[in-house]
PyMOL commands that place a pseudoatom at each C-alpha (Angstrom):
pseudoatom trace, name=CA, resn=MET, resi=1, chain=A, elem=C, hetatm=0, pos=[-11.395, 7.565, 1.268]
pseudoatom trace, name=CA, resn=VAL, resi=2, chain=A, elem=C, hetatm=0, pos=[-7.863, 8.398, 0.181]
pseudoatom trace, name=CA, resn=LYS, resi=3, chain=A, elem=C, hetatm=0, pos=[-6.114, 7.443, -3.054]
pseudoatom trace, name=CA, resn=TYR, resi=4, chain=A, elem=C, hetatm=0, pos=[-2.627, 5.931, -2.946]
pseudoatom trace, name=CA, resn=GLU, resi=5, chain=A, elem=C, hetatm=0, pos=[-0.266, 5.100, -5.799]
pseudoatom trace, name=CA, resn=GLN, resi=6, chain=A, elem=C, hetatm=0, pos=[2.453, 2.467, -5.574]
pseudoatom trace, name=CA, resn=VAL, resi=7, chain=A, elem=C, hetatm=0, pos=[5.664, 4.267, -6.551]
pseudoatom trace, name=CA, resn=LYS, resi=8, chain=A, elem=C, hetatm=0, pos=[8.281, 1.738, -5.407]
pseudoatom trace, name=CA, resn=SER, resi=9, chain=A, elem=C, hetatm=0, pos=[8.467, -1.967, -6.079]
pseudoatom trace, name=CA, resn=GLY, resi=10, chain=A, elem=C, hetatm=0, pos=[7.925, -4.729, -3.554]
pseudoatom trace, name=CA, resn=ILE, resi=11, chain=A, elem=C, hetatm=0, pos=[10.815, -6.697, -5.061]
pseudoatom trace, name=CA, resn=GLY, resi=12, chain=A, elem=C, hetatm=0, pos=[13.541, -7.231, -2.491]
pseudoatom trace, name=CA, resn=ARG, resi=13, chain=A, elem=C, hetatm=0, pos=[11.250, -6.292, 0.402]
pseudoatom trace, name=CA, resn=PRO, resi=14, chain=A, elem=C, hetatm=0, pos=[10.402, -8.615, 3.311]
pseudoatom trace, name=CA, resn=GLN, resi=15, chain=A, elem=C, hetatm=0, pos=[7.577, -11.060, 2.637]
pseudoatom trace, name=CA, resn=ASP, resi=16, chain=A, elem=C, hetatm=0, pos=[5.261, -9.359, 5.146]
pseudoatom trace, name=CA, resn=GLN, resi=17, chain=A, elem=C, hetatm=0, pos=[5.502, -6.084, 3.193]
pseudoatom trace, name=CA, resn=LYS, resi=18, chain=A, elem=C, hetatm=0, pos=[4.760, -7.890, -0.086]
pseudoatom trace, name=CA, resn=ASP, resi=19, chain=A, elem=C, hetatm=0, pos=[1.730, -9.532, 1.530]
pseudoatom trace, name=CA, resn=THR, resi=20, chain=A, elem=C, hetatm=0, pos=[0.551, -6.170, 2.858]
pseudoatom trace, name=CA, resn=LEU, resi=21, chain=A, elem=C, hetatm=0, pos=[0.728, -4.608, -0.621]
pseudoatom trace, name=CA, resn=LEU, resi=22, chain=A, elem=C, hetatm=0, pos=[-1.378, -7.440, -2.019]
pseudoatom trace, name=CA, resn=SER, resi=23, chain=A, elem=C, hetatm=0, pos=[-3.875, -7.155, 0.847]
pseudoatom trace, name=CA, resn=LEU, resi=24, chain=A, elem=C, hetatm=0, pos=[-4.299, -3.460, 0.100]
pseudoatom trace, name=CA, resn=GLY, resi=25, chain=A, elem=C, hetatm=0, pos=[-5.010, -4.284, -3.558]
pseudoatom trace, name=CA, resn=PHE, resi=26, chain=A, elem=C, hetatm=0, pos=[-1.711, -3.304, -5.186]
pseudoatom trace, name=CA, resn=HIS, resi=27, chain=A, elem=C, hetatm=0, pos=[-0.588, -5.675, -7.942]
pseudoatom trace, name=CA, resn=ARG, resi=28, chain=A, elem=C, hetatm=0, pos=[1.727, -3.520, -10.069]
pseudoatom trace, name=CA, resn=MET, resi=29, chain=A, elem=C, hetatm=0, pos=[3.698, -0.292, -10.079]
pseudoatom trace, name=CA, resn=HIS, resi=30, chain=A, elem=C, hetatm=0, pos=[1.846, 3.034, -10.518]
pseudoatom trace, name=CA, resn=GLN, resi=31, chain=A, elem=C, hetatm=0, pos=[-1.468, 1.398, -9.720]
pseudoatom trace, name=CA, resn=VAL, resi=32, chain=A, elem=C, hetatm=0, pos=[-3.884, 3.703, -7.885]
pseudoatom trace, name=CA, resn=VAL, resi=33, chain=A, elem=C, hetatm=0, pos=[-6.093, 2.272, -5.136]
pseudoatom trace, name=CA, resn=GLU, resi=34, chain=A, elem=C, hetatm=0, pos=[-8.685, 4.108, -3.064]
pseudoatom trace, name=CA, resn=LEU, resi=35, chain=A, elem=C, hetatm=0, pos=[-8.450, 3.103, 0.606]
pseudoatom trace, name=CA, resn=ASP, resi=36, chain=A, elem=C, hetatm=0, pos=[-10.592, 3.874, 3.642]
pseudoatom trace, name=CA, resn=THR, resi=37, chain=A, elem=C, hetatm=0, pos=[-7.990, 5.005, 6.196]
pseudoatom trace, name=CA, resn=ASP, resi=38, chain=A, elem=C, hetatm=0, pos=[-10.689, 5.579, 8.845]
pseudoatom trace, name=CA, resn=ASN, resi=39, chain=A, elem=C, hetatm=0, pos=[-10.480, 1.838, 9.460]
pseudoatom trace, name=CA, resn=PRO, resi=40, chain=A, elem=C, hetatm=0, pos=[-7.628, 1.188, 11.959]
pseudoatom trace, name=CA, resn=CYS, resi=41, chain=A, elem=C, hetatm=0, pos=[-6.652, -2.069, 10.218]
pseudoatom trace, name=CA, resn=ILE, resi=42, chain=A, elem=C, hetatm=0, pos=[-6.236, -0.384, 6.834]
pseudoatom trace, name=CA, resn=ALA, resi=43, chain=A, elem=C, hetatm=0, pos=[-4.447, 2.602, 8.403]
pseudoatom trace, name=CA, resn=GLY, resi=44, chain=A, elem=C, hetatm=0, pos=[-1.938, 0.257, 10.040]
pseudoatom trace, name=CA, resn=MET, resi=45, chain=A, elem=C, hetatm=0, pos=[-1.266, -1.569, 6.787]
pseudoatom trace, name=CA, resn=VAL, resi=46, chain=A, elem=C, hetatm=0, pos=[-0.712, 1.744, 4.976]
pseudoatom trace, name=CA, resn=ARG, resi=47, chain=A, elem=C, hetatm=0, pos=[1.765, 2.831, 7.672]
pseudoatom trace, name=CA, resn=LYS, resi=48, chain=A, elem=C, hetatm=0, pos=[3.664, -0.441, 7.255]
pseudoatom trace, name=CA, resn=VAL, resi=49, chain=A, elem=C, hetatm=0, pos=[4.331, 0.176, 3.544]
pseudoatom trace, name=CA, resn=GLU, resi=50, chain=A, elem=C, hetatm=0, pos=[4.065, 3.977, 3.344]
pseudoatom trace, name=CA, resn=HIS, resi=51, chain=A, elem=C, hetatm=0, pos=[7.646, 4.163, 2.038]
pseudoatom trace, name=CA, resn=LEU, resi=52, chain=A, elem=C, hetatm=0, pos=[6.423, 2.362, -1.114]
pseudoatom trace, name=CA, resn=LEU, resi=53, chain=A, elem=C, hetatm=0, pos=[3.305, 4.503, -1.635]
pseudoatom trace, name=CA, resn=LYS, resi=54, chain=A, elem=C, hetatm=0, pos=[2.424, 8.065, -2.567]
pseudoatom trace, name=CA, resn=LYS, resi=55, chain=A, elem=C, hetatm=0, pos=[-0.743, 9.772, -1.374]
pseudoatom trace, name=CA, resn=ILE, resi=56, chain=A, elem=C, hetatm=0, pos=[-2.718, 11.364, -4.202]
for i in range(1, 56): cmd.bond("trace and resi %d" % i, "trace and resi %d" % (i + 1))
show_as sticks, trace
zoom trace
């Protein structure tokens, strides 16, 4: 389990990136979510929006 914080907004991003943020559980800026990156599906979603996140 790894903690990620959303540090950049999804506003102005493509719809698929916005949907990915919501699927990962991010709803607002500076929210911290603990994700299981051992799962290939979750790891792929994190890679898709890693420019908006910060690993804690």
